[in-house]
C-alpha positions as CSV (number, residue, x, y, z in Angstrom):
1,X,69.6,134.2,21.2
2,X,72.5,131.4,22.2
3,X,73.6,131.8,25.4
4,X,76.5,130.1,26.9
5,X,77.2,130.3,30.6
6,X,80.2,128.5,32.3
7,X,80.5,127.7,36.0
8,X,82.7,126.0,38.5
9,X,86.1,127.4,38.1
10,X,88.1,128.4,41.1
11,X,91.2,127.9,43.0
12,X,92.5,124.2,43.6
13,X,96.0,122.7,44.8
14,X,97.8,120.7,42.9
15,X,96.3,117.3,42.5
16,X,92.8,118.6,43.1
17,X,89.9,118.2,41.1
18,X,87.4,120.6,39.8
19,X,84.1,120.1,37.5
20,X,83.3,122.9,35.2
21,X,79.8,123.2,33.7
22,X,78.4,125.2,30.8
23,X,74.5,125.5,30.4
24,X,73.6,126.3,26.5
25,X,70.2,127.8,25.7
26,X,68.7,129.2,22.7
27,X,69.7,126.8,20.1
28,X,68.0,123.8,18.0
29,X,70.9,121.9,19.0
30,X,70.3,119.5,16.0
31,X,73.8,119.2,15.0
32,X,76.6,120.5,17.1
33,X,80.0,120.4,18.8
34,X,80.7,121.5,22.1
35,X,83.9,122.0,23.4
36,X,86.1,123.4,26.4
37,X,88.7,125.5,25.7
38,X,91.4,127.0,27.5
39,X,93.8,130.3,27.3
40,X,96.4,130.8,29.8
41,X,98.3,134.1,30.1
42,X,100.5,135.0,27.3
43,X,99.1,132.0,25.3
44,X,97.0,130.9,22.6
45,X,93.5,129.6,23.2
46,X,93.7,125.9,22.9
47,X,91.1,122.8,22.7
48,X,91.0,120.8,25.8
49,X,88.3,118.8,24.8
50,X,84.8,118.1,22.6
51,X,81.7,116.3,22.3
52,X,79.6,116.3,19.4
53,X,75.9,115.9,18.7
54,X,76.6,112.3,17.7
55,X,78.8,111.5,20.9
56,X,82.2,111.7,19.3
57,X,84.7,112.7,21.8
58,X,88.1,114.4,21.5
59,X,90.8,115.2,23.9
60,X,94.1,117.5,24.1
61,X,97.1,115.2,24.6
62,X,97.3,117.5,27.9
63,X,93.9,116.3,29.0
64,X,93.7,112.8,28.1
65,X,93.7,110.4,31.2
66,X,92.8,113.4,33.4
67,X,89.9,115.1,32.1
68,X,86.5,114.0,31.2
69,X,83.8,115.7,29.2
70,X,80.0,114.7,29.2
71,X,76.8,116.3,28.6
72,X,73.4,116.2,29.6
73,X,70.5,116.7,27.0
74,X,67.6,115.9,29.4
75,X,66.4,119.6,29.5
76,X,66.0,122.4,27.1
77,X,69.1,123.9,28.4
78,X,72.0,121.6,27.2
79,X,74.6,120.9,29.8
80,X,78.3,120.1,29.2
81,X,80.6,119.2,32.0
82,X,84.3,118.9,32.1
83,X,85.6,116.9,35.0
84,X,89.1,117.9,35.6
85,X,91.6,115.6,38.1
86,X,95.0,115.4,39.0
87,X,95.4,119.5,38.5
88,X,98.5,120.7,37.6
89,X,99.8,124.4,37.8
90,X,100.2,124.4,34.1
91,X,96.2,123.7,33.9
92,X,96.0,127.3,35.3
93,X,93.7,129.4,32.7
94,X,90.7,130.8,31.7
95,X,88.4,128.3,30.5
96,X,85.8,128.7,27.7
97,X,82.6,126.7,26.6
98,X,82.4,126.9,22.7
99,X,79.3,125.8,20.7
100,X,79.9,125.1,16.8
101,X,77.2,124.6,14.7
102,X,76.9,124.5,10.8
103,X,76.7,128.2,10.3
104,X,77.7,129.8,13.5
105,X,80.3,129.7,16.6
106,X,79.4,131.0,19.9
107,X,81.6,131.4,23.1
108,X,81.0,131.7,26.8
109,X,82.5,134.4,28.9
110,X,84.9,131.8,30.6
111,X,85.6,130.8,33.9
112,X,89.1,130.9,35.8
113,X,90.9,127.7,37.0
114,X,93.7,128.6,39.0
115,X,96.0,125.5,40.1
116,X,98.6,126.7,43.3
117,X,99.5,125.6,46.6
């Protein structure tokens, strides 16, 4: 049973930083893409950043130069992080972790990020 659990969201002032974590378990993790997506109220869910099992990284234009995705495969529970800096009010959204494998897609439950003064 694959499980993705996000954490690290919260309320932050504009210009501040947050680090989101996604703990993934229950998969062989042979070949995969793990990504961070976000969905703001009234908007469609969109890709923020992704990292593949081979190390390829992609960022949305809105995340380039401000966000950094990374992973830690040292343990059986794989971790993927999203370091967010220089946060803006428009970054406010629920952030979701997504695991894509050859035949399956899994989502976490999401973590709320609110950027407001």
